[in-house]
C-alpha positions as a Markdown table, in Angstrom:
| # | Residue | x | y | z |
|---|---|---|---|---|
| 1 | Met | 6.4 | 31.8 | 14.3 |
| 2 | Thr | 3.4 | 33.7 | 15.5 |
| 3 | Glu | 2.2 | 30.9 | 17.8 |
| 4 | Phe | 5.4 | 30.7 | 19.3 |
| 5 | Ala | 5.7 | 34.2 | 20.2 |
| 6 | Gln | 2.1 | 34.3 | 21.6 |
| 7 | Ala | 2.9 | 31.4 | 23.7 |
| 8 | Arg | 5.3 | 33.1 | 26.1 |
| 9 | Ala | 2.9 | 36.1 | 26.5 |
| 10 | Leu | -0.1 | 33.7 | 27.0 |
| 11 | Phe | 1.8 | 32.1 | 30.1 |
| 12 | Lys | 3.7 | 35.1 | 31.2 |
| 13 | Asp | 3.7 | 35.8 | 35.0 |
| 14 | Glu | 6.0 | 38.4 | 36.3 |
| 15 | Asp | 5.6 | 37.1 | 39.8 |
| 16 | Ala | 6.5 | 33.5 | 39.0 |
| 17 | Arg | 10.2 | 32.5 | 39.4 |
| 18 | Asn | 10.7 | 31.7 | 35.8 |
| 19 | Asn | 8.3 | 34.3 | 34.7 |
| 20 | Leu | 5.7 | 31.7 | 33.5 |
| 21 | Thr | 2.5 | 30.3 | 34.8 |
| 22 | His | 2.4 | 26.6 | 34.8 |
| 23 | Ala | 5.8 | 26.0 | 33.1 |
| 24 | Gly | 4.9 | 22.5 | 32.3 |
| 25 | Glu | 1.7 | 23.5 | 30.4 |
| 26 | Phe | 3.7 | 26.1 | 28.5 |
| 27 | Gly | 6.2 | 23.4 | 27.3 |
| 28 | Gly | 3.2 | 21.2 | 26.3 |
| 29 | Tyr | 1.8 | 24.0 | 24.4 |
| 30 | Arg | 4.9 | 24.6 | 22.3 |
| 31 | Glu | 5.2 | 20.9 | 21.6 |
| 32 | Arg | 1.7 | 20.9 | 20.3 |
| 33 | Ile | 2.4 | 23.9 | 18.1 |
| 34 | Val | 5.4 | 22.1 | 16.6 |
| 35 | Gly | 3.6 | 18.7 | 16.4 |
| 36 | Ala | 0.7 | 20.2 | 14.6 |
| 37 | Leu | 3.2 | 21.8 | 12.0 |
| 38 | Ile | 5.0 | 18.5 | 11.2 |
| 39 | Lys | 1.8 | 16.3 | 11.1 |
| 40 | Lys | 0.3 | 18.6 | 8.3 |
| 41 | Phe | 2.7 | 17.0 | 5.9 |
| 42 | Leu | 3.3 | 13.5 | 7.3 |
| 43 | Pro | 2.1 | 10.5 | 5.2 |
| 44 | Lys | -1.0 | 8.7 | 6.7 |
| 45 | His | 0.8 | 5.8 | 8.2 |
| 46 | Phe | 3.0 | 8.0 | 10.4 |
| 47 | Ser | 1.8 | 9.5 | 13.8 |
| 48 | Ile | 3.2 | 11.7 | 16.4 |
| 49 | Gly | 3.3 | 11.0 | 20.1 |
| 50 | Asp | 5.4 | 11.4 | 23.3 |
| 51 | Gly | 7.2 | 8.8 | 25.6 |
| 52 | Phe | 10.1 | 6.6 | 25.4 |
| 53 | Ala | 11.7 | 4.6 | 22.6 |
| 54 | Val | 12.7 | 1.1 | 23.7 |
| 55 | Asn | 14.8 | -1.7 | 22.1 |
| 56 | Thr | 15.2 | -5.5 | 22.4 |
| 57 | Ala | 18.5 | -4.9 | 24.5 |
| 58 | Ser | 16.4 | -3.5 | 27.3 |
| 59 | Ser | 17.5 | 0.2 | 26.5 |
| 60 | Arg | 15.4 | 3.0 | 26.3 |
| 61 | Thr | 15.7 | 6.7 | 25.4 |
| 62 | Lys | 15.1 | 9.7 | 27.7 |
| 63 | Gln | 11.5 | 11.1 | 27.7 |
| 64 | Ile | 10.9 | 12.3 | 24.2 |
| 65 | Asp | 8.8 | 15.3 | 23.5 |
| 66 | Leu | 7.7 | 14.5 | 19.7 |
| 67 | Met | 8.0 | 10.9 | 18.7 |
| 68 | Val | 7.3 | 10.3 | 14.9 |
| 69 | Tyr | 6.5 | 6.5 | 14.3 |
| 70 | Asp | 4.8 | 4.1 | 12.0 |
| 71 | Ala | 1.3 | 3.7 | 13.5 |
| 72 | Gln | 0.4 | 0.8 | 11.3 |
| 73 | Ile | 3.0 | -1.5 | 12.9 |
| 74 | Thr | 3.2 | 0.0 | 16.5 |
| 75 | Pro | 1.6 | -1.8 | 19.2 |
| 76 | Thr | 0.0 | 0.2 | 22.2 |
| 77 | Leu | 2.7 | -0.3 | 25.0 |
| 78 | Glu | 1.6 | 1.8 | 27.9 |
| 79 | Ser | 2.1 | 1.9 | 31.7 |
| 80 | Ala | 0.8 | 4.6 | 34.1 |
| 81 | Gly | 0.0 | 6.9 | 31.4 |
| 82 | Thr | 3.4 | 6.8 | 29.8 |
| 83 | Arg | 3.7 | 5.2 | 26.3 |
| 84 | Phe | 6.6 | 3.1 | 25.1 |
| 85 | Phe | 7.4 | 2.7 | 21.3 |
| 86 | Pro | 9.4 | -0.2 | 19.7 |
| 87 | Tyr | 12.5 | 1.3 | 18.1 |
| 88 | Glu | 11.8 | -0.6 | 14.9 |
| 89 | Ala | 9.0 | 1.7 | 14.1 |
| 90 | Val | 10.3 | 4.9 | 15.4 |
| 91 | Val | 11.6 | 7.2 | 12.7 |
| 92 | Ala | 12.2 | 10.6 | 14.4 |
| 93 | Leu | 12.9 | 11.9 | 17.9 |
| 94 | Gly | 12.2 | 15.5 | 18.7 |
| 95 | Glu | 12.8 | 18.1 | 21.5 |
| 96 | Val | 11.3 | 21.4 | 21.8 |
| 97 | Lys | 12.9 | 24.0 | 24.0 |
| 98 | Ser | 12.4 | 27.7 | 24.9 |
| 99 | Thr | 15.7 | 29.9 | 24.8 |
| 100 | Leu | 19.0 | 28.2 | 24.9 |
| 101 | Asp | 22.5 | 29.5 | 25.5 |
| 102 | Tyr | 25.5 | 27.6 | 24.2 |
| 103 | Lys | 25.8 | 25.6 | 27.2 |
| 104 | Gly | 22.1 | 24.5 | 26.9 |
| 105 | Leu | 22.6 | 23.8 | 23.3 |
| 106 | Arg | 25.6 | 21.6 | 23.9 |
| 107 | Thr | 23.7 | 19.7 | 26.6 |
| 108 | Ala | 20.7 | 19.2 | 24.2 |
| 109 | Ile | 22.9 | 17.9 | 21.4 |
| 110 | Asp | 24.5 | 15.5 | 23.9 |
| 111 | Val | 21.0 | 14.1 | 24.8 |
| 112 | Met | 20.1 | 13.8 | 21.2 |
| 113 | Arg | 23.2 | 11.9 | 20.5 |
| 114 | Glu | 22.6 | 9.4 | 23.2 |
| 115 | Asn | 18.9 | 8.9 | 22.3 |
| 116 | Lys | 20.0 | 8.1 | 18.8 |
| 117 | Arg | 21.9 | 5.1 | 20.3 |
| 118 | Ile | 18.4 | 3.3 | 20.5 |
| 119 | Arg | 19.3 | 2.1 | 17.0 |
| 120 | Glu | 22.6 | 0.5 | 17.7 |
| 121 | Cys | 20.7 | -2.7 | 18.6 |
| 122 | Ala | 20.3 | -5.1 | 15.6 |
| 123 | Pro | 16.5 | -5.8 | 14.9 |
| 124 | His | 15.0 | -9.3 | 14.5 |
| 125 | Asn | 14.9 | -8.8 | 10.6 |
| 126 | Pro | 17.8 | -6.5 | 9.5 |
| 127 | Phe | 16.3 | -5.7 | 6.2 |
| 128 | Pro | 14.0 | -2.6 | 6.4 |
| 129 | Ile | 10.5 | -3.1 | 5.4 |
| 130 | Arg | 10.0 | 0.7 | 4.6 |
| 131 | Pro | 10.7 | 2.9 | 2.7 |
| 132 | Ala | 10.3 | 1.0 | -0.6 |
| 133 | Gly | 13.5 | 0.1 | -2.2 |
| 134 | Leu | 15.7 | 0.8 | 0.9 |
| 135 | Ser | 16.7 | -2.9 | 1.3 |
| 136 | Glu | 17.4 | -3.2 | -2.4 |
| 137 | Ser | 19.6 | -0.1 | -2.3 |
| 138 | Ile | 21.6 | -1.5 | 0.7 |
| 139 | Val | 22.2 | -4.8 | -1.1 |
| 140 | His | 23.1 | -3.1 | -4.3 |
| 141 | His | 25.6 | -0.8 | -2.4 |
| 142 | Leu | 27.2 | -3.7 | -0.7 |
| 143 | Thr | 27.6 | -5.7 | -4.0 |
| 144 | Thr | 29.2 | -2.8 | -5.7 |
| 145 | Val | 31.2 | -0.8 | -3.2 |
| 146 | Glu | 35.2 | -1.3 | -3.2 |
| 147 | Pro | 36.7 | -2.7 | 0.1 |
| 148 | Ala | 39.0 | 0.3 | 0.3 |
| 149 | Glu | 36.1 | 2.7 | 0.1 |
| 150 | Phe | 33.9 | 0.8 | 2.4 |
| 151 | Asn | 36.6 | 0.6 | 5.1 |
| 152 | Lys | 38.0 | 4.1 | 4.3 |
| 153 | Trp | 38.3 | 4.9 | 8.0 |
| 154 | Arg | 39.2 | 1.5 | 9.2 |
| 155 | Asp | 36.0 | 1.1 | 11.0 |
| 156 | Phe | 34.8 | -2.0 | 9.7 |
| 157 | Thr | 37.9 | -4.3 | 9.5 |
| 158 | His | 36.0 | -7.1 | 11.2 |
| 159 | Leu | 33.4 | -7.1 | 8.4 |
| 160 | Glu | 35.9 | -7.1 | 5.5 |
| 161 | Gln | 35.4 | -11.0 | 5.0 |
| 162 | Ala | 31.8 | -10.8 | 5.3 |
| 163 | Leu | 31.7 | -8.2 | 2.6 |
| 164 | Ser | 33.8 | -10.2 | 0.4 |
| 165 | Asp | 31.4 | -13.2 | 1.0 |
| 166 | Phe | 28.3 | -10.9 | 0.5 |
| 167 | Lys | 29.7 | -9.8 | -2.9 |
| 168 | Asn | 30.5 | -13.4 | -4.1 |
| 169 | Gly | 27.1 | -14.6 | -2.9 |
| 170 | Val | 28.5 | -16.9 | -0.2 |
| 171 | Thr | 26.0 | -18.2 | 2.3 |
| 172 | Pro | 27.0 | -17.8 | 6.1 |
| 173 | Ser | 27.7 | -21.2 | 7.5 |
| 174 | Thr | 28.7 | -20.6 | 11.2 |
| 175 | Pro | 27.1 | -18.4 | 13.8 |
| 176 | Thr | 30.0 | -15.8 | 13.6 |
| 177 | Glu | 29.6 | -15.6 | 9.9 |
| 178 | Ser | 25.8 | -15.1 | 10.3 |
| 179 | Gln | 26.3 | -12.4 | 12.8 |
| 180 | Asn | 28.9 | -10.6 | 10.5 |
| 181 | His | 26.5 | -11.0 | 7.6 |
| 182 | Lys | 23.7 | -9.3 | 9.8 |
| 183 | Ser | 26.1 | -6.6 | 10.9 |
| 184 | Leu | 27.0 | -5.9 | 7.4 |
| 185 | Val | 23.3 | -5.4 | 6.3 |
| 186 | Phe | 22.3 | -3.5 | 9.6 |
| 187 | Asn | 25.1 | -1.1 | 9.9 |
| 188 | Pro | 24.0 | 2.4 | 11.2 |
| 189 | Lys | 27.6 | 3.5 | 11.4 |
| 190 | Tyr | 27.7 | 3.3 | 7.6 |
| 191 | Phe | 24.2 | 3.7 | 6.3 |
| 192 | Glu | 22.7 | 6.8 | 7.4 |
| 193 | Glu | 18.9 | 5.8 | 6.7 |
| 194 | Leu | 19.2 | 3.1 | 9.4 |
| 195 | Asn | 19.5 | 5.6 | 12.3 |
| 196 | Val | 16.5 | 7.4 | 13.6 |
| 197 | Val | 16.3 | 11.2 | 12.8 |
| 198 | Ser | 16.9 | 13.6 | 15.8 |
| 199 | Phe | 15.8 | 17.2 | 15.7 |
| 200 | Leu | 15.5 | 20.2 | 18.2 |
| 201 | Val | 13.2 | 23.2 | 17.8 |
| 202 | Cys | 13.6 | 26.1 | 20.1 |
| 203 | Asp | 12.4 | 29.7 | 20.3 |
| 204 | Gln | 15.9 | 31.3 | 20.3 |
| 205 | Ile | 19.5 | 30.6 | 20.8 |
| 206 | Thr | 21.4 | 33.2 | 22.7 |
| 207 | Gly | 24.2 | 35.0 | 20.6 |
| 208 | Phe | 23.3 | 33.1 | 17.5 |
| 209 | His | 23.7 | 36.0 | 15.2 |
| 210 | Asn | 26.9 | 37.1 | 16.8 |
| 211 | Met | 28.6 | 33.8 | 16.0 |
| 212 | Asp | 30.0 | 33.4 | 12.5 |
| 213 | Asn | 29.6 | 30.3 | 10.7 |
| 214 | Ile | 33.3 | 29.0 | 11.3 |
| 215 | Arg | 33.0 | 29.4 | 15.0 |
| 216 | Leu | 29.7 | 27.9 | 15.5 |
| 217 | Gly | 30.6 | 25.1 | 13.1 |
| 218 | Gln | 33.7 | 24.4 | 15.3 |
| 219 | Met | 31.5 | 24.2 | 18.4 |
| 220 | Leu | 29.2 | 21.6 | 16.7 |
| 221 | Tyr | 31.5 | 19.6 | 14.5 |
| 222 | Thr | 33.6 | 16.7 | 15.7 |
| 223 | Arg | 35.7 | 14.4 | 13.5 |
| 224 | Asp | 34.7 | 11.3 | 15.7 |
| 225 | Thr | 34.2 | 8.3 | 13.4 |
| 226 | Ala | 33.0 | 6.1 | 16.3 |
| 227 | Asn | 30.1 | 8.4 | 17.2 |
| 228 | Glu | 29.4 | 10.8 | 14.2 |
| 229 | His | 26.6 | 8.6 | 12.9 |
| 230 | Ile | 24.6 | 9.8 | 16.0 |
| 231 | Gly | 25.1 | 13.4 | 15.4 |
| 232 | Phe | 21.9 | 15.7 | 15.3 |
| 233 | Asn | 20.0 | 15.9 | 12.1 |
| 234 | Leu | 18.3 | 19.4 | 12.3 |
| 235 | Ile | 18.2 | 22.4 | 14.9 |
| 236 | Leu | 15.7 | 25.1 | 14.4 |
| 237 | Ser | 15.7 | 28.3 | 16.2 |
| 238 | Ile | 12.5 | 30.0 | 15.3 |
| 239 | Gln | 14.1 | 33.4 | 15.7 |
| 240 | Asp | 17.4 | 32.9 | 14.6 |
| 241 | Gly | 17.8 | 30.3 | 11.8 |
| 242 | Leu | 18.5 | 26.6 | 10.9 |
| 243 | Ile | 21.5 | 24.6 | 11.7 |
| 244 | Leu | 22.0 | 21.5 | 9.3 |
| 245 | His | 24.6 | 19.9 | 7.1 |
| 246 | Ser | 26.0 | 20.0 | 3.7 |
| 247 | Asn | 27.5 | 16.8 | 2.1 |
| 248 | Arg | 29.4 | 18.4 | -0.7 |
| 249 | Leu | 32.7 | 17.0 | 0.8 |
| 250 | Ala | 31.1 | 13.6 | 0.2 |
| 251 | Gly | 30.4 | 14.2 | -3.4 |
| 252 | Gly | 26.7 | 15.3 | -2.6 |
| 253 | Ser | 24.7 | 18.2 | -4.1 |
| 254 | Gly | 24.5 | 20.4 | -1.0 |
| 255 | Leu | 22.3 | 21.0 | 2.0 |
| 256 | Thr | 21.3 | 17.6 | 3.9 |
| 257 | Pro | 19.6 | 16.6 | 7.1 |
| 258 | Phe | 22.1 | 13.9 | 7.6 |
| 259 | Pro | 25.4 | 14.0 | 9.6 |
| 260 | Lys | 26.8 | 11.5 | 7.4 |
| 261 | His | 26.6 | 10.3 | 3.7 |
| 262 | Arg | 27.6 | 6.7 | 3.7 |
| 263 | Asn | 30.9 | 6.7 | 5.4 |
| 264 | Tyr | 31.7 | 10.3 | 4.8 |
| 265 | Lys | 31.1 | 13.0 | 7.4 |
| 266 | Ser | 29.0 | 16.0 | 6.4 |
| 267 | Ile | 29.8 | 19.5 | 7.4 |
| 268 | Ile | 27.9 | 21.9 | 9.5 |
| 269 | Ser | 25.9 | 24.5 | 7.6 |
| 270 | Ile | 24.0 | 27.5 | 9.0 |
| 271 | Leu | 21.0 | 29.2 | 7.5 |
| 272 | Lys | 20.6 | 32.5 | 9.5 |
| 273 | Ala | 17.1 | 34.0 | 9.4 |
| 274 | Glu | 16.7 | 37.5 | 8.1 |
| 275 | Pro | 13.9 | 39.9 | 9.7 |
| 276 | Asp | 10.3 | 38.7 | 8.6 |
| 277 | Asp | 11.7 | 35.8 | 6.8 |
| 278 | Val | 10.5 | 32.3 | 7.3 |
| 279 | Ser | 12.7 | 30.3 | 4.7 |
| 280 | His | 14.6 | 28.6 | 7.6 |
| 281 | Ile | 11.2 | 27.1 | 8.9 |
| 282 | Val | 10.2 | 26.0 | 5.4 |
| 283 | Thr | 13.6 | 24.5 | 4.9 |
| 284 | Phe | 13.4 | 22.7 | 8.2 |
| 285 | Val | 10.0 | 21.1 | 7.5 |
| 286 | Ser | 11.2 | 20.1 | 4.0 |
| 287 | Met | 14.6 | 18.6 | 5.3 |
| 288 | Leu | 12.7 | 16.8 | 8.3 |
| 289 | Leu | 10.2 | 15.2 | 5.9 |
| 290 | His | 13.1 | 14.3 | 3.4 |
| 291 | Ala | 14.9 | 12.5 | 6.4 |
| 292 | Ile | 11.8 | 10.8 | 7.8 |
| 293 | Ser | 10.8 | 9.6 | 4.2 |
| 294 | Arg | 14.4 | 7.9 | 4.0 |
| 295 | Thr | 14.6 | 6.5 | 7.5 |
| 296 | Ala | 14.4 | 2.7 | 7.8 |
| 297 | Ile | 11.3 | 1.0 | 9.4 |
| 298 | Phe | 11.7 | -2.5 | 10.5 |
| 299 | Glu | 9.4 | -5.5 | 11.0 |
| 300 | Phe | 8.2 | -5.5 | 14.6 |
| 301 | Ser | 8.4 | -8.8 | 16.4 |
| 302 | Pro | 7.5 | -9.3 | 20.2 |
| 303 | Leu | 9.8 | -12.4 | 20.4 |
| 304 | Pro | 13.1 | -10.5 | 20.9 |
| 305 | Tyr | 11.3 | -8.5 | 23.7 |
| 306 | Leu | 9.9 | -11.7 | 25.2 |
| 307 | Ala | 13.2 | -13.2 | 25.4 |
| 308 | Gln | 14.4 | -10.5 | 27.6 |
| 309 | Leu | 11.4 | -11.1 | 29.8 |
| 310 | Asn | 12.0 | -14.7 | 29.7 |
| 311 | Glu | 15.5 | -14.3 | 30.8 |
| 312 | Thr | 14.4 | -12.2 | 33.8 |
| 313 | Val | 12.1 | -14.9 | 34.8 |
| 314 | Arg | 14.6 | -17.6 | 34.3 |
| 315 | Thr | 17.1 | -15.9 | 36.7 |
| 316 | Ser | 14.7 | -14.5 | 39.2 |
| 317 | Thr | 14.3 | -16.2 | 42.7 |
| 318 | Lys | 10.7 | -15.5 | 42.5 |
| 319 | Phe | 10.0 | -18.0 | 40.0 |
| 320 | Arg | 10.3 | -21.8 | 40.1 |
| 321 | Asn | 9.8 | -24.4 | 37.4 |
| 322 | Leu | 6.7 | -26.6 | 38.2 |
| 323 | Tyr | 8.9 | -29.7 | 38.1 |
| 324 | Glu | 12.0 | -28.5 | 39.6 |
């Protein structure tokens, strides 16, 4: 909190248009402050960088300020000083801002939602290799959940037969059945652990303390079953408080960093900071680490990425087969 407060004074310039000297360096300084805080508590196999997350469908996120990834399985993909991270190994996407008004907050949330779509592309191996026990947990859930509960919002009608086959141990025998089987296991709309974590840290949100929980919740909450799985996880305002979720309506025990709990939408929860209180920062770090520790990491394979490259080569007029 002190470092954030000192950062603006360090770069302040009354003659500059935005009252800052070297605004880019100011932004980088804040990002390093947040990154250093998070890194203190990360397990050894995680690291933090900045750049773009990419997937096997040739999609990529916007530039990410703080990318938490599994360094043990992440290859170094760099071009002109910019790093690219395969989405299989990325667990969290973080943005660091200064002061946000409500329009700026809405825009930031929209960007966070779009960035989380990077995980809507199924990995080569749909069973997570980390954290330990997640694959088994997914299999157990699918073999025990009732169809009516699984398809409560009628989102997964196309997977009902696949669920029945899965519960009965039927091996897929056609390409369509195999695809549905894979979509059943890798289902980010249902299993919250399969999405990346998105978080935002800012210095201040204008008018935060003048808004009550109901009005702020109404601004952030949407009952959109098609997109609610890509909702933000955590929003920390250093000066104001923490915006996160509660899963009590889904049978949970209380505060959670996840916008969904299985197929149930969480509700927005707001922890407002009192003067000289840092409990919202402590809660943010705790919830972020909890979310990261539960987020799926998948086996990285270059083959799906090369398949996209091969298709580009095959359809390009610049390349000809040797014996054409």
